[in-house]
All heavy atoms as TSV, in Angstrom:
chain	resi	resn	atom	element	x	y	z
A	1	MET	N	N	24.486	29.860	-46.807
A	1	MET	CA	C	24.651	31.288	-47.030
A	1	MET	C	C	23.302	31.852	-47.470
A	1	MET	O	O	22.661	31.317	-48.362
A	1	MET	CB	C	25.701	31.512	-48.113
A	1	MET	CG	C	25.929	32.952	-48.459
A	1	MET	SD	S	26.941	33.867	-47.299
A	1	MET	CE	C	28.506	33.069	-47.472
A	2	ILE	N	N	22.889	32.924	-46.823
A	2	ILE	CA	C	21.654	33.614	-47.165
A	2	ILE	C	C	22.053	34.971	-47.728
A	2	ILE	O	O	22.863	35.676	-47.125
A	2	ILE	CB	C	20.764	33.818	-45.926
A	2	ILE	CG1	C	20.518	32.483	-45.225
A	2	ILE	CG2	C	19.450	34.475	-46.311
A	2	ILE	CD1	C	19.955	32.635	-43.833
A	3	SER	N	N	21.501	35.340	-48.871
A	3	SER	CA	C	21.840	36.619	-49.514
A	3	SER	C	C	20.618	37.508	-49.614
A	3	SER	O	O	19.514	37.031	-49.898
A	3	SER	CB	C	22.399	36.381	-50.910
A	3	SER	OG	O	23.583	35.621	-50.839
A	4	PHE	N	N	20.842	38.804	-49.381
A	4	PHE	CA	C	19.784	39.799	-49.475
A	4	PHE	C	C	20.251	40.973	-50.312
A	4	PHE	O	O	21.419	41.360	-50.256
A	4	PHE	CB	C	19.408	40.350	-48.086
A	4	PHE	CG	C	18.868	39.325	-47.147
A	4	PHE	CD1	C	19.703	38.687	-46.245
A	4	PHE	CD2	C	17.527	38.989	-47.157
A	4	PHE	CE1	C	19.215	37.740	-45.368
A	4	PHE	CE2	C	17.027	38.037	-46.280
A	4	PHE	CZ	C	17.865	37.408	-45.382
A	5	GLN	N	N	19.335	41.542	-51.065
A	5	GLN	CA	C	19.545	42.827	-51.733
A	5	GLN	C	C	18.939	43.864	-50.800
A	5	GLN	O	O	17.779	43.731	-50.401
A	5	GLN	CB	C	18.834	42.841	-53.089
A	5	GLN	CG	C	19.107	44.072	-53.918
A	5	GLN	CD	C	20.529	44.068	-54.478
A	5	GLN	OE1	O	21.069	43.036	-54.841
A	5	GLN	NE2	N	21.132	45.235	-54.537
A	6	VAL	N	N	19.728	44.876	-50.433
A	6	VAL	CA	C	19.247	45.909	-49.512
A	6	VAL	C	C	19.493	47.257	-50.185
A	6	VAL	O	O	20.503	47.923	-49.949
A	6	VAL	CB	C	19.943	45.822	-48.137
A	6	VAL	CG1	C	19.320	46.804	-47.166
A	6	VAL	CG2	C	19.865	44.401	-47.568
A	7	ASN	N	N	18.579	47.652	-51.059
A	7	ASN	CA	C	18.776	48.840	-51.893
A	7	ASN	C	C	18.782	50.147	-51.107
A	7	ASN	O	O	19.308	51.143	-51.592
A	7	ASN	CB	C	17.732	48.892	-53.009
A	7	ASN	CG	C	18.016	47.845	-54.066
A	7	ASN	OD1	O	19.166	47.527	-54.351
A	7	ASN	ND2	N	16.968	47.292	-54.649
A	8	ASP	N	N	18.221	50.152	-49.887
A	8	ASP	CA	C	18.228	51.388	-49.107
A	8	ASP	C	C	19.443	51.510	-48.194
A	8	ASP	O	O	19.521	52.398	-47.363
A	8	ASP	CB	C	16.919	51.577	-48.342
A	8	ASP	CG	C	16.452	50.345	-47.599
A	8	ASP	OD1	O	17.121	49.299	-47.653
A	8	ASP	OD2	O	15.395	50.423	-46.953
A	9	MET	N	N	20.442	50.665	-48.389
A	9	MET	CA	C	21.719	50.737	-47.681
A	9	MET	C	C	22.638	51.638	-48.508
A	9	MET	O	O	22.854	51.380	-49.689
A	9	MET	CB	C	22.296	49.318	-47.577
A	9	MET	CG	C	23.646	49.225	-46.967
A	9	MET	SD	S	24.175	47.503	-46.771
A	9	MET	CE	C	24.239	46.916	-48.454
A	10	SER	N	N	23.155	52.708	-47.888
A	10	SER	CA	C	23.893	53.675	-48.708
A	10	SER	C	C	25.240	54.128	-48.153
A	10	SER	O	O	25.944	54.870	-48.825
A	10	SER	CB	C	23.015	54.915	-48.938
A	10	SER	OG	O	22.715	55.520	-47.693
A	11	CYS	N	N	25.590	53.715	-46.926
A	11	CYS	CA	C	26.830	54.246	-46.356
A	11	CYS	C	C	27.408	53.285	-45.324
A	11	CYS	O	O	26.815	52.250	-45.013
A	11	CYS	CB	C	26.572	55.608	-45.713
A	11	CYS	SG	S	25.445	55.521	-44.301
A	12	GLY	N	N	28.541	53.653	-44.791
A	12	GLY	CA	C	29.199	52.835	-43.781
A	12	GLY	C	C	28.361	52.662	-42.523
A	12	GLY	O	O	28.387	51.610	-41.884
A	13	HIS	N	N	27.606	53.700	-42.155
A	13	HIS	CA	C	26.720	53.581	-40.991
A	13	HIS	C	C	25.676	52.491	-41.236
A	13	HIS	O	O	25.365	51.708	-40.337
A	13	HIS	CB	C	26.033	54.913	-40.692
A	13	HIS	CG	C	24.965	54.772	-39.650
A	13	HIS	ND1	N	25.243	54.629	-38.314
A	13	HIS	CD2	C	23.613	54.709	-39.764
A	13	HIS	CE1	C	24.102	54.495	-37.652
A	13	HIS	NE2	N	23.102	54.543	-38.514
A	14	CYS	N	N	25.140	52.444	-42.444
A	14	CYS	CA	C	24.160	51.417	-42.800
A	14	CYS	C	C	24.773	50.021	-42.646
A	14	CYS	O	O	24.147	49.111	-42.099
A	14	CYS	CB	C	23.682	51.597	-44.240
A	14	CYS	SG	S	22.847	53.144	-44.587
A	15	VAL	N	N	25.992	49.872	-43.141
A	15	VAL	CA	C	26.692	48.585	-43.044
A	15	VAL	C	C	26.824	48.180	-41.580
A	15	VAL	O	O	26.530	47.045	-41.208
A	15	VAL	CB	C	28.078	48.669	-43.729
A	15	VAL	CG1	C	28.891	47.412	-43.452
A	15	VAL	CG2	C	27.915	48.895	-45.227
A	16	SER	N	N	27.247	49.120	-40.738
A	16	SER	CA	C	27.419	48.833	-39.308
A	16	SER	C	C	26.094	48.479	-38.652
A	16	SER	O	O	26.018	47.536	-37.860
A	16	SER	CB	C	28.026	50.035	-38.589
A	16	SER	OG	O	29.316	50.282	-39.058
A	17	ALA	N	N	25.042	49.230	-38.973
A	17	ALA	CA	C	23.731	48.990	-38.372
A	17	ALA	C	C	23.190	47.611	-38.759
A	17	ALA	O	O	22.655	46.887	-37.908
A	17	ALA	CB	C	22.757	50.081	-38.791
A	18	ILE	N	N	23.341	47.242	-40.011
A	18	ILE	CA	C	22.860	45.939	-40.475
A	18	ILE	C	C	23.676	44.815	-39.853
A	18	ILE	O	O	23.125	43.828	-39.366
A	18	ILE	CB	C	22.865	45.874	-42.017
A	18	ILE	CG1	C	21.751	46.770	-42.557
A	18	ILE	CG2	C	22.708	44.435	-42.509
A	18	ILE	CD1	C	21.784	46.973	-44.060
A	19	THR	N	N	24.986	44.971	-39.840
A	19	THR	CA	C	25.852	43.948	-39.245
A	19	THR	C	C	25.495	43.747	-37.778
A	19	THR	O	O	25.337	42.615	-37.306
A	19	THR	CB	C	27.333	44.339	-39.396
A	19	THR	OG1	O	27.624	44.471	-40.792
A	19	THR	CG2	C	28.244	43.300	-38.779
A	20	ARG	N	N	25.346	44.840	-37.045
A	20	ARG	CA	C	25.019	44.775	-35.620
A	20	ARG	C	C	23.662	44.107	-35.413
A	20	ARG	O	O	23.505	43.249	-34.539
A	20	ARG	CB	C	25.032	46.182	-35.026
A	20	ARG	CG	C	24.890	46.258	-33.543
A	20	ARG	CD	C	25.155	47.640	-32.953
A	20	ARG	NE	N	24.576	48.742	-33.706
A	20	ARG	CZ	C	25.276	49.585	-34.486
A	20	ARG	NH1	N	26.581	49.445	-34.601
A	20	ARG	NH2	N	24.675	50.559	-35.130
A	21	ALA	N	N	22.676	44.467	-36.226
A	21	ALA	CA	C	21.330	43.899	-36.090
A	21	ALA	C	C	21.336	42.391	-36.323
A	21	ALA	O	O	20.718	41.637	-35.558
A	21	ALA	CB	C	20.378	44.580	-37.064
A	22	VAL	N	N	22.047	41.956	-37.355
A	22	VAL	CA	C	22.101	40.512	-37.641
A	22	VAL	C	C	22.807	39.786	-36.502
A	22	VAL	O	O	22.357	38.728	-36.047
A	22	VAL	CB	C	22.802	40.239	-38.991
A	22	VAL	CG1	C	23.064	38.754	-39.184
A	22	VAL	CG2	C	21.965	40.788	-40.144
A	23	GLN	N	N	23.893	40.358	-35.992
A	23	GLN	CA	C	24.635	39.688	-34.931
A	23	GLN	C	C	23.900	39.729	-33.593
A	23	GLN	O	O	24.153	38.891	-32.739
A	23	GLN	CB	C	26.045	40.250	-34.839
A	23	GLN	CG	C	26.848	39.800	-36.057
A	23	GLN	CD	C	28.269	40.297	-36.098
A	23	GLN	OE1	O	28.571	41.363	-35.576
A	23	GLN	NE2	N	29.130	39.537	-36.738
A	24	GLU	N	N	22.971	40.655	-33.416
A	24	GLU	CA	C	22.124	40.620	-32.222
A	24	GLU	C	C	21.129	39.468	-32.317
A	24	GLU	O	O	20.783	38.864	-31.310
A	24	GLU	CB	C	21.394	41.947	-32.039
A	24	GLU	CG	C	22.297	43.033	-31.508
A	24	GLU	CD	C	21.622	44.389	-31.422
A	24	GLU	OE1	O	20.396	44.488	-31.652
A	24	GLU	OE2	O	22.342	45.364	-31.133
A	25	ALA	N	N	20.682	39.156	-33.531
A	25	ALA	CA	C	19.751	38.044	-33.736
A	25	ALA	C	C	20.474	36.698	-33.688
A	25	ALA	O	O	19.884	35.690	-33.303
A	25	ALA	CB	C	19.042	38.199	-35.081
A	26	ASP	N	N	21.739	36.690	-34.058
A	26	ASP	CA	C	22.535	35.460	-34.108
A	26	ASP	C	C	24.004	35.838	-33.888
A	26	ASP	O	O	24.689	36.231	-34.822
A	26	ASP	CB	C	22.343	34.784	-35.465
A	26	ASP	CG	C	23.043	33.428	-35.568
A	26	ASP	OD1	O	23.918	33.124	-34.733
A	26	ASP	OD2	O	22.707	32.684	-36.496
A	27	GLU	N	N	24.447	35.743	-32.633
A	27	GLU	CA	C	25.788	36.200	-32.262
A	27	GLU	C	C	26.906	35.603	-33.099
A	27	GLU	O	O	27.908	36.259	-33.362
A	27	GLU	CB	C	26.081	35.869	-30.795
A	27	GLU	CG	C	25.401	36.760	-29.814
A	27	GLU	CD	C	25.802	36.430	-28.386
A	27	GLU	OE1	O	26.768	35.673	-28.187
A	27	GLU	OE2	O	25.138	36.950	-27.483
A	28	ALA	N	N	26.751	34.349	-33.501
A	28	ALA	CA	C	27.825	33.662	-34.215
A	28	ALA	C	C	27.714	33.785	-35.734
A	28	ALA	O	O	28.527	33.212	-36.458
A	28	ALA	CB	C	27.853	32.189	-33.812
A	29	ALA	N	N	26.748	34.543	-36.205
A	29	ALA	CA	C	26.574	34.698	-37.654
A	29	ALA	C	C	27.773	35.424	-38.261
A	29	ALA	O	O	28.341	36.327	-37.656
A	29	ALA	CB	C	25.304	35.475	-37.958
A	30	VAL	N	N	28.136	35.002	-39.463
A	30	VAL	CA	C	29.169	35.691	-40.234
A	30	VAL	C	C	28.431	36.568	-41.244
A	30	VAL	O	O	27.608	36.080	-42.011
A	30	VAL	CB	C	30.089	34.681	-40.963
A	30	VAL	CG1	C	31.085	35.411	-41.830
A	30	VAL	CG2	C	30.786	33.779	-39.950
A	31	VAL	N	N	28.723	37.868	-41.212
A	31	VAL	CA	C	28.017	38.832	-42.060
A	31	VAL	C	C	29.015	39.459	-43.023
A	31	VAL	O	O	30.060	39.955	-42.604
A	31	VAL	CB	C	27.355	39.940	-41.210
A	31	VAL	CG1	C	26.560	40.895	-42.095
A	31	VAL	CG2	C	26.471	39.340	-40.128
A	32	ARG	N	N	28.691	39.419	-44.312
A	32	ARG	CA	C	29.510	40.072	-45.337
A	32	ARG	C	C	28.622	41.062	-46.067
A	32	ARG	O	O	27.547	40.693	-46.532
A	32	ARG	CB	C	30.061	39.053	-46.330
A	32	ARG	CG	C	31.035	38.085	-45.723
A	32	ARG	CD	C	31.572	37.108	-46.777
A	32	ARG	NE	N	32.318	36.041	-46.155
A	32	ARG	CZ	C	31.808	34.892	-45.733
A	32	ARG	NH1	N	30.530	34.640	-45.903
A	32	ARG	NH2	N	32.572	33.982	-45.173
A	33	VAL	N	N	29.089	42.306	-46.150
A	33	VAL	CA	C	28.296	43.346	-46.788
A	33	VAL	C	C	29.098	43.953	-47.934
A	33	VAL	O	O	30.265	44.301	-47.762
A	33	VAL	CB	C	27.911	44.458	-45.781
A	33	VAL	CG1	C	27.083	45.519	-46.456
A	33	VAL	CG2	C	27.175	43.861	-44.589
A	34	ASP	N	N	28.479	44.053	-49.098
A	34	ASP	CA	C	29.097	44.713	-50.252
A	34	ASP	C	C	28.262	45.954	-50.543
A	34	ASP	O	O	27.184	45.873	-51.127
A	34	ASP	CB	C	29.111	43.772	-51.453
A	34	ASP	CG	C	29.848	44.371	-52.646
A	34	ASP	OD1	O	29.969	45.619	-52.721
A	34	ASP	OD2	O	30.307	43.600	-53.500
A	35	LEU	N	N	28.754	47.085	-50.071
A	35	LEU	CA	C	28.019	48.336	-50.222
A	35	LEU	C	C	27.851	48.723	-51.685
A	35	LEU	O	O	26.813	49.245	-52.080
A	35	LEU	CB	C	28.730	49.448	-49.443
A	35	LEU	CG	C	28.015	50.789	-49.347
A	35	LEU	CD1	C	26.627	50.632	-48.747
A	35	LEU	CD2	C	28.847	51.755	-48.518
A	36	ALA	N	N	28.848	48.421	-52.519
A	36	ALA	CA	C	28.788	48.793	-53.935
A	36	ALA	C	C	27.606	48.114	-54.643
A	36	ALA	O	O	26.934	48.730	-55.472
A	36	ALA	CB	C	30.095	48.452	-54.628
A	37	THR	N	N	27.367	46.849	-54.320
A	37	THR	CA	C	26.258	46.123	-54.957
A	37	THR	C	C	25.008	46.102	-54.085
A	37	THR	O	O	23.974	45.575	-54.505
A	37	THR	CB	C	26.657	44.674	-55.285
A	37	THR	OG1	O	26.945	43.982	-54.057
A	37	THR	CG2	C	27.843	44.619	-56.218
A	38	LYS	N	N	25.137	46.639	-52.859
A	38	LYS	CA	C	24.030	46.690	-51.892
A	38	LYS	C	C	23.543	45.295	-51.531
A	38	LYS	O	O	22.346	45.045	-51.397
A	38	LYS	CB	C	22.889	47.568	-52.404
A	38	LYS	CG	C	23.328	49.005	-52.632
A	38	LYS	CD	C	22.189	49.872	-53.090
A	38	LYS	CE	C	22.622	51.290	-53.380
A	38	LYS	NZ	N	22.956	52.072	-52.227
A	39	GLN	N	N	24.504	44.372	-51.365
A	39	GLN	CA	C	24.157	43.004	-51.008
A	39	GLN	C	C	24.724	42.644	-49.642
A	39	GLN	O	O	25.817	43.067	-49.267
A	39	GLN	CB	C	24.660	42.020	-52.055
A	39	GLN	CG	C	23.897	42.142	-53.350
A	39	GLN	CD	C	24.210	41.033	-54.328
A	39	GLN	OE1	O	24.992	40.138	-54.048
A	39	GLN	NE2	N	23.598	41.106	-55.495
A	40	VAL	N	N	23.933	41.859	-48.914
A	40	VAL	CA	C	24.324	41.363	-47.605
A	40	VAL	C	C	24.275	39.850	-47.671
A	40	VAL	O	O	23.269	39.279	-48.098
A	40	VAL	CB	C	23.359	41.872	-46.508
A	40	VAL	CG1	C	23.725	41.293	-45.155
A	40	VAL	CG2	C	23.348	43.397	-46.463
A	41	GLN	N	N	25.366	39.210	-47.260
A	41	GLN	CA	C	25.409	37.757	-47.204
A	41	GLN	C	C	25.615	37.362	-45.752
A	41	GLN	O	O	26.460	37.938	-45.061
A	41	GLN	CB	C	26.534	37.200	-48.062
A	41	GLN	CG	C	26.333	37.438	-49.538
A	41	GLN	CD	C	27.425	36.797	-50.368
A	41	GLN	OE1	O	28.577	36.785	-49.974
A	41	GLN	NE2	N	27.042	36.269	-51.508
A	42	VAL	N	N	24.849	36.384	-45.309
A	42	VAL	CA	C	24.899	35.960	-43.924
A	42	VAL	C	C	25.052	34.448	-43.870
A	42	VAL	O	O	24.335	33.720	-44.550
A	42	VAL	CB	C	23.609	36.373	-43.172
A	42	VAL	CG1	C	23.665	35.914	-41.718
A	42	VAL	CG2	C	23.393	37.871	-43.258
A	43	GLU	N	N	26.009	34.005	-43.062
A	43	GLU	CA	C	26.137	32.587	-42.724
A	43	GLU	C	C	25.643	32.465	-41.294
A	43	GLU	O	O	26.392	32.730	-40.353
A	43	GLU	CB	C	27.593	32.133	-42.813
A	43	GLU	CG	C	28.051	31.818	-44.203
A	43	GLU	CD	C	29.445	31.225	-44.207
A	43	GLU	OE1	O	29.715	30.284	-43.438
A	43	GLU	OE2	O	30.269	31.726	-44.985
A	44	PRO	N	N	24.370	32.117	-41.117
A	44	PRO	CA	C	23.830	32.052	-39.761
A	44	PRO	C	C	24.318	30.808	-39.021
A	44	PRO	O	O	24.571	29.775	-39.635
A	44	PRO	CB	C	22.329	32.006	-39.985
A	44	PRO	CG	C	22.160	31.404	-41.339
A	44	PRO	CD	C	23.377	31.813	-42.130
A	45	ALA	N	N	24.434	30.951	-37.711
A	45	ALA	CA	C	24.769	29.801	-36.884
A	45	ALA	C	C	23.489	29.195	-36.316
A	45	ALA	O	O	23.376	27.991	-36.195
A	45	ALA	CB	C	25.705	30.221	-35.762
A	46	ALA	N	N	22.525	30.057	-35.980
A	46	ALA	CA	C	21.306	29.562	-35.347
A	46	ALA	C	C	20.028	30.170	-35.935
A	46	ALA	O	O	18.983	29.538	-35.914
A	46	ALA	CB	C	21.361	29.842	-33.849
A	47	ALA	N	N	20.090	31.383	-36.433
A	47	ALA	CA	C	18.888	32.089	-36.889
A	47	ALA	C	C	18.429	31.599	-38.261
A	47	ALA	O	O	19.236	31.231	-39.105
A	47	ALA	CB	C	19.156	33.586	-36.941
A	48	SER	N	N	17.121	31.647	-38.460
A	48	SER	CA	C	16.552	31.302	-39.769
A	48	SER	C	C	16.689	32.491	-40.708
A	48	SER	O	O	16.971	33.616	-40.274
A	48	SER	CB	C	15.066	30.967	-39.610
A	48	SER	OG	O	14.341	32.138	-39.239
A	49	ALA	N	N	16.472	32.248	-41.987
A	49	ALA	CA	C	16.522	33.332	-42.976
A	49	ALA	C	C	15.504	34.404	-42.639
A	49	ALA	O	O	15.791	35.602	-42.758
A	49	ALA	CB	C	16.270	32.769	-44.376
A	50	GLU	N	N	14.320	34.005	-42.192
A	50	GLU	CA	C	13.289	34.991	-41.843
A	50	GLU	C	C	13.699	35.803	-40.622
A	50	GLU	O	O	13.454	37.004	-40.563
A	50	GLU	CB	C	11.936	34.306	-41.604
A	50	GLU	CG	C	10.804	35.287	-41.375
A	50	GLU	CD	C	10.677	36.390	-42.430
A	50	GLU	OE1	O	10.805	36.112	-43.631
A	50	GLU	OE2	O	10.458	37.558	-42.036
A	51	ALA	N	N	14.347	35.176	-39.655
A	51	ALA	CA	C	14.809	35.907	-38.467
A	51	ALA	C	C	15.874	36.934	-38.840
A	51	ALA	O	O	15.892	38.049	-38.313
A	51	ALA	CB	C	15.340	34.934	-37.421
A	52	VAL	N	N	16.756	36.567	-39.771
A	52	VAL	CA	C	17.792	37.490	-40.237
A	52	VAL	C	C	17.131	38.655	-40.981
A	52	VAL	O	O	17.455	39.825	-40.744
A	52	VAL	CB	C	18.821	36.777	-41.133
A	52	VAL	CG1	C	19.761	37.769	-41.784
A	52	VAL	CG2	C	19.605	35.748	-40.322
A	53	ALA	N	N	16.198	38.354	-41.858
A	53	ALA	CA	C	15.493	39.402	-42.606
A	53	ALA	C	C	14.757	40.333	-41.651
A	53	ALA	O	O	14.778	41.558	-41.816
A	53	ALA	CB	C	14.527	38.787	-43.616
A	54	GLU	N	N	14.116	39.777	-40.643
A	54	GLU	CA	C	13.380	40.590	-39.672
A	54	GLU	C	C	14.336	41.498	-38.896
A	54	GLU	O	O	14.019	42.660	-38.636
A	54	GLU	CB	C	12.592	39.696	-38.711
A	54	GLU	CG	C	11.749	40.466	-37.720
A	54	GLU	CD	C	10.697	41.371	-38.350
A	54	GLU	OE1	O	10.239	41.104	-39.472
A	54	GLU	OE2	O	10.340	42.377	-37.707
A	55	ALA	N	N	15.511	41.006	-38.554
A	55	ALA	CA	C	16.503	41.827	-37.851
A	55	ALA	C	C	16.920	43.014	-38.724
A	55	ALA	O	O	17.048	44.140	-38.235
A	55	ALA	CB	C	17.713	40.982	-37.472
A	56	ILE	N	N	17.102	42.766	-40.015
A	56	ILE	CA	C	17.475	43.843	-40.936
A	56	ILE	C	C	16.322	44.842	-41.062
A	56	ILE	O	O	16.537	46.055	-41.046
A	56	ILE	CB	C	17.881	43.280	-42.313
A	56	ILE	CG1	C	19.152	42.425	-42.172
A	56	ILE	CG2	C	18.110	44.404	-43.319
A	56	ILE	CD1	C	19.520	41.636	-43.412
A	57	ARG	N	N	15.080	44.348	-41.148
A	57	ARG	CA	C	13.916	45.242	-41.218
A	57	ARG	C	C	13.801	46.091	-39.952
A	57	ARG	O	O	13.537	47.291	-40.021
A	57	ARG	CB	C	12.626	44.445	-41.419
A	57	ARG	CG	C	12.395	44.014	-42.855
A	57	ARG	CD	C	10.981	43.487	-43.068
A	57	ARG	NE	N	10.769	42.192	-42.445
A	57	ARG	CZ	C	11.083	41.029	-43.001
A	57	ARG	NH1	N	11.616	40.983	-44.203
A	57	ARG	NH2	N	10.862	39.898	-42.364
A	58	GLU	N	N	14.011	45.470	-38.794
A	58	GLU	CA	C	13.915	46.199	-37.532
A	58	GLU	C	C	14.990	47.281	-37.420
A	58	GLU	O	O	14.811	48.260	-36.707
A	58	GLU	CB	C	13.995	45.239	-36.354
A	58	GLU	CG	C	12.720	44.436	-36.178
A	58	GLU	CD	C	12.773	43.458	-35.027
A	58	GLU	OE1	O	13.761	43.462	-34.259
A	58	GLU	OE2	O	11.817	42.684	-34.891
A	59	ALA	N	N	16.102	47.102	-38.135
A	59	ALA	CA	C	17.156	48.120	-38.153
A	59	ALA	C	C	16.791	49.274	-39.092
A	59	ALA	O	O	17.516	50.260	-39.166
A	59	ALA	CB	C	18.487	47.494	-38.573
A	60	GLY	N	N	15.684	49.128	-39.829
A	60	GLY	CA	C	15.206	50.215	-40.678
A	60	GLY	C	C	15.472	50.045	-42.160
A	60	GLY	O	O	15.357	50.998	-42.924
A	61	TYR	N	N	15.782	48.839	-42.586
A	61	TYR	CA	C	16.117	48.589	-43.996
A	61	TYR	C	C	15.130	47.614	-44.611
A	61	TYR	O	O	14.349	46.979	-43.918
A	61	TYR	CB	C	17.559	48.075	-44.111
A	61	TYR	CG	C	18.532	49.064	-43.535
A	61	TYR	CD1	C	18.906	49.007	-42.201
A	61	TYR	CD2	C	19.017	50.120	-44.299
A	61	TYR	CE1	C	19.759	49.953	-41.651
A	61	TYR	CE2	C	19.864	51.071	-43.766
A	61	TYR	CZ	C	20.238	50.978	-42.442
A	61	TYR	OH	O	21.058	51.927	-41.893
A	62	SER	N	N	15.188	47.489	-45.930
A	62	SER	CA	C	14.227	46.662	-46.680
A	62	SER	C	C	14.947	45.541	-47.417
A	62	SER	O	O	15.247	45.670	-48.611
A	62	SER	CB	C	13.473	47.537	-47.690
A	62	SER	OG	O	12.870	48.624	-47.029
A	63	PRO	N	N	15.209	44.421	-46.735
A	63	PRO	CA	C	15.905	43.324	-47.392
A	63	PRO	C	C	15.006	42.534	-48.336
A	63	PRO	O	O	13.834	42.301	-48.035
A	63	PRO	CB	C	16.348	42.437	-46.219
A	63	PRO	CG	C	15.277	42.652	-45.196
A	63	PRO	CD	C	14.875	44.106	-45.344
A	64	VAL	N	N	15.564	42.151	-49.474
A	64	VAL	CA	C	14.878	41.266	-50.415
A	64	VAL	C	C	15.778	40.055	-50.573
A	64	VAL	O	O	16.934	40.159	-50.987
A	64	VAL	CB	C	14.665	41.959	-51.783
A	64	VAL	CG1	C	14.067	40.977	-52.779
A	64	VAL	CG2	C	13.787	43.188	-51.626
A	65	ARG	N	N	15.246	38.882	-50.223
A	65	ARG	CA	C	16.062	37.683	-50.283
A	65	ARG	C	C	16.382	37.310	-51.717
A	65	ARG	O	O	15.507	37.333	-52.599
A	65	ARG	CB	C	15.348	36.515	-49.605
A	65	ARG	CG	C	16.237	35.291	-49.571
A	65	ARG	CD	C	15.909	34.374	-48.458
A	65	ARG	NE	N	16.861	33.265	-48.490
A	65	ARG	CZ	C	16.603	32.080	-48.028
A	65	ARG	NH1	N	15.451	31.822	-47.463
A	65	ARG	NH2	N	17.522	31.132	-48.104
A	66	LEU	N	N	17.638	36.987	-51.954
A	66	LEU	CA	C	18.095	36.544	-53.275
A	66	LEU	C	C	18.209	35.033	-53.249
A	66	LEU	O	O	18.827	34.478	-52.347
A	66	LEU	CB	C	19.462	37.169	-53.611
A	66	LEU	CG	C	19.509	38.692	-53.642
A	66	LEU	CD1	C	20.939	39.160	-53.817
A	66	LEU	CD2	C	18.625	39.221	-54.759
A	67	GLU	N	N	17.636	34.391	-54.219
A	67	GLU	CA	C	17.752	32.931	-54.308
A	67	GLU	C	C	19.089	32.589	-54.957
A	67	GLU	O	O	19.493	33.216	-55.918
A	67	GLU	CB	C	16.594	32.358	-55.127
A	67	GLU	CG	C	15.238	32.613	-54.513
A	67	GLU	CD	C	15.079	32.047	-53.114
A	67	GLU	OE1	O	15.594	30.948	-52.824
A	67	GLU	OE2	O	14.428	32.715	-52.292
A	68	SER	N	N	19.765	31.596	-54.398
A	68	SER	CA	C	21.078	31.235	-54.962
A	68	SER	C	C	20.966	30.228	-56.057
A	68	SER	O	O	20.082	29.524	-56.247
A	68	SER	CB	C	22.011	30.711	-53.907
A	68	SER	OG	O	21.449	30.412	-52.707
């Protein structure tokens, strides 16, 4: 599980955009988003943590990886 803090995520559209971006980078990834805490958790099937972060950045957001 890879976790990110995405403080510039503010609405349902943001959640959809981030989910879509991660799944474009890794179709089989499981994405969980908690808008209240502004956290995104990803269980990647094939993509690396950096690839997931880059997908979120390309969608226009600023992910900060959280160490577990």
